[in-house]
N, C-alpha and C positions, 0 to 999 in steps of 0.2 A: 520215473525220473521227472516227469513234468509236474507231478504232485509235489515233490520236494521243492522244486523251483518256485512254484506258486506259494507254498508255505513260507519260504524264505522271503519272497517279495512282500507278502502280507506282514510278516514280522518287521521287515525293513521299513515299510510305510508307517507302521504303528510306532516304531522307535523314532522315526523322523518326525511324525506328528507330535510326539511328546517333547522332543528336543526343541522344535519350533515353538511350541507353547511355552516351554520354560524360558526360552530366549525372549519372546515377546513380553512375557510377564515379569521379567527381571527388573529390578529397580533402576538399573543404569539406563535401559532402553526407555523406560517410562519417563525418567527425569530428562533425558535428552530430547524426547519427543515433546514434552511440555515446554522446554526451553526454546526449541525451534518454533513452536506455535506462538509463543509469546513474542519472539523476535519478529515473526511475520506480522502479527497484529500491531506491534509497535511501529514497524516500517510503514504499514498502511495508514496508521493514524497520523504519522508525521507527514506523509504525502498529502493526505486529505487536508490537513491543517495548512500546509503551504499553498495548496490550490485555493482554499478559502481566503487566505490572506492576500494573495495576488490579485484577485478580482476587484476588491474595493480600491486598490491603489491605481488600477487602470481607469476606473471610473472617475477617481479624483483628478487624475491627470487630464482627462477629457473635459471635466468641468473647469479646470484652471485654464485650459487652452481656449474654451469658449469665452470666458470672462476676459482674457487678454485680447481676443479678437474684438469683442464688444468695446473694450477700452480703446482699442486702436482706431475705431470708427468714430472719432470725435468730429463734430461739425466745426470745420475751420472757418466757415464763413462769418461767424459771429465770435470774435475774440474778446468782446467787451470794450473795444476801443471806439471812441467816438471820433468821427472825422470832421 
């Protein structure tokens, strides 16, 4: 009785392996997998591009603020007026 059960189990696993292999190699699964991978790569590319674009804008803002601080420190003692 145990020999029959083991034989059925081996046959079941062989059929299961063949079905899983057929599912994995079907064109629908391959196309969906490629589409998901392309979508993930696109999202990562956009996020990296946004991070790169944000860094220079913060540096430009700091440069502008430094120039405005320097412009604000004008020497008021000499206005060019003669007394």
